[in-house]
N, C-alpha and C positions, 0 to 999 in steps of 0.2 A: 503494499499499502507510497505511496507516495504522497502525503500530505500539506496543502495549499493552504494557503490562508483562509480558507473562506469556503473551500473542497476539500475531497479525495481524489485518486487516481486509482483503482484498484487497474494490477495489472500483467497476473502471475498465467492471464490466457492469451497477451497482446508479444508477435514478433519485435517486436520493437517501443523499446520501453521507453517511458518520458525521458526524456534529450534537449541540452542545450536549444538544439536547431525549433522545437517546435513549441519554446518556454521562447523563445527570443521571441522567431513570429506571431504568438499571440502576444503580447507585445506588445513587439514593435508596431503593427499593420495598421495605419489611419481610419479613424473611422473619423474625417471630417464635415462626411460627406449625410451623417447621421443616418445611417442605414436602416433598416426595417426589415429585410428578409436578406439574411446570411448567411450562405452554403461555403460549407470546409464538406472540399474532396479528398478523400479518403484519409477517416477521420481514423483510423487508428485506436487508440486508450479515450481517444475522445475527450485533451487535454489541451487542446487547439481551443473548440469553440466552445468552452464552459472555461477557460480564460473569457476568449468573448464577448460572452453571457455577460460571468463579469465586473468587463469594462462597457457596456453595450445598456447596463441598468441607469450605470451614476450622468447619461444624456439623454439630457429630457423634452425627449419627445413620447411619443406610443411606444414601446418594446411590445419588438414584433418577435417575429423564430427566429429560430435559427438549425436549419437543416443541415444533413449530413448525409453522409455515404461511406461505407466499405464494404468489398465486394471477403477477405479473410472474414468466414463463420466463428470461431474465438470472438475477433478483435469484433467484430459488428456485439457477437452477446455479450462485450467489455461493455463498451462503447454506452449499450444499452444502458443497463448497470451503470453505469458515470454515470448518465446522466438524471437516470429515475433516482439516484441520493445526492446529486447534486440538491442548491436552492430553486433552479431555476428549472427544474424539471420538465413544468409548465411550455416549456422555450421554443424544446432539443426535444427534439426528438433524429432519431437514425433511419436512414435505406439501406439494410442489403442488398446491394447491386453492385454492377459493376460498370467503371466510365458509361459504355456510350449505352446500357440497360436501362441509366438517367434520362440518355438524352432522347430519345425513344417516347422515353414512356409524363414525364415531366415539363410544360411550357409554360410555366413561369420563370421571372426574370430576378436576378436580386443584385440588389446590393452591396452586399458586397462577398465575394468570392477569395476563397482563402486554400492554399494547397502547400504541407508540406511533404513532397509528393516525395517517391523515390528512386532515389540518383545516382546511383552507384552502374556505371555506365563499363565498366571495367571487367574483365574474363575472370574476376575473380570470386568463380561463385562459392558457395558452404556444402553441406549437403541436407543442405535443412531450406527445402521450400520453398517451407512459411514465413520464416528471415528473411529470407532474399525476396522475393512475391513483394516485400514492407519495400525490400531497401535498393532496389536492381532496377532501374530507368526501365527495361525494356514490355514490366508490368504497364506499367504507362507513362506510355512516354513523353512530352514536354507538344508533343509536334497535341495531341489529339487531347491533353489538360488546352492546352492555349485556345485550340477550335470551340472547345466544352467554353471555356469561359466567357467569349465572343459570343455563342452561343442564349448565355444567361444571359451574359452582362446589363444592368439596366444606363440608363445611359447616362447617369449620374452615376454610378457604379466606378469601385476600384477591386480591380484584381491583385488582390498580393502570396504571394512564394516569399520559400528562400531556397536557393540550390546550391551549386561548390560554383569560387567566385571561376571557376576558367571555363562555364556554362553563361556565365550571364552575357555576354556576344549572340551566342547563338539565342534567347529565349528572346534578347530585348531585339533583334533580327526576324524571329516570331509573329511576333507579337505587332510589329511595325506592319506584318505582311495585313496584318486585321488589322490597323488603324488602333491600335491600344499603345498606349501614349505612354514614357515614365511617367513616375507626379517621381518616383521619391524610392535612391539609390542608399542603402548603407552596407558599405563592404565590414565584412565581420576579422577581427583577429584574434587569433587565443591569448593575447601580449605582444608590448610593444616593438616586440623585433622578430617575433615572428610573420610569416607572412602568412600573406588573405587565405581567408579559406572559405567563405562563405560573402554572396547576395546575397541582401535585402529586398523583393524588388516592388513597389506598389506601383501598378497601370492606373490610366482614366482613357475614356474618350477622347480628354481635352488635349490638343496638342497642348503643351508647354516648360517652359525649363525647365528640369528636375531639381530638387535637391537633393546633393549630395554629399555623403556625407562619411565617414568613418567609422566605427564601433570596435574598439578596444574590451575585450572582453576583463582578461588582470597582470595585477603586476608582478603576479606573482603565486605560489601556491594561493589558491583559496582568499589573495586579496584585493581581489573586485574594484576592478577603480570605482572614479562615484557616477559613472555614466549607467554603468554596466545595473548598480542597484539602483537609481532612479528607478530605469526602463525595469525594473522588475518587482519590487521591492513594495505594490503592493499583491504578487504572489507568492512569495518563496518564503519561507517562518521566518529565517536569519537574517533579513536583509535589511 
């Protein structure tokens, strides 16, 4: 069980546990458009959807719903339980479906779409199929993800994602083909001297000059930077 300040996450049946990437995306994703309908693609434990439920309850509008989709049987059941056991269980719903199936069946528009997609594209798969599906990009190609984001995103919507830094140019190109323009880009480093590992990207349908910055997580082991503490303090117990 992973305990946050306002909710907890059971994760014993999920291939991908709660990790820094998901927490970063849940805390960083812009809510400047006051999203009413939110979609989390490949929810896993449900942590990002739950973080967005917590953050969006403070937004002074009628609070809408958060839909999540998850193809893995065990992860779907676990996310559903985590949603039901949370303070926002009336707002959260998990679909047991693949992205293609969801696209075929749902015609709704969403004001915010988030995804922490599987992104190990190299050829070092393990013998654990469930974990590989959660970690490897071929189970949810970026092309399909961007196509779905374009399909579901409302006119004033935001599409937010975390990916390896080396994939940033590829994703920017795929989004540009569909007139999805970068709104905010944050490049993440583990320490001040380490190389950039991740890119947090938010897109909208409005072409503008994106806000580009950098986030360093820690200066030494468990010595977190003020910026990382500020970003995650509403969630982590010890922040």
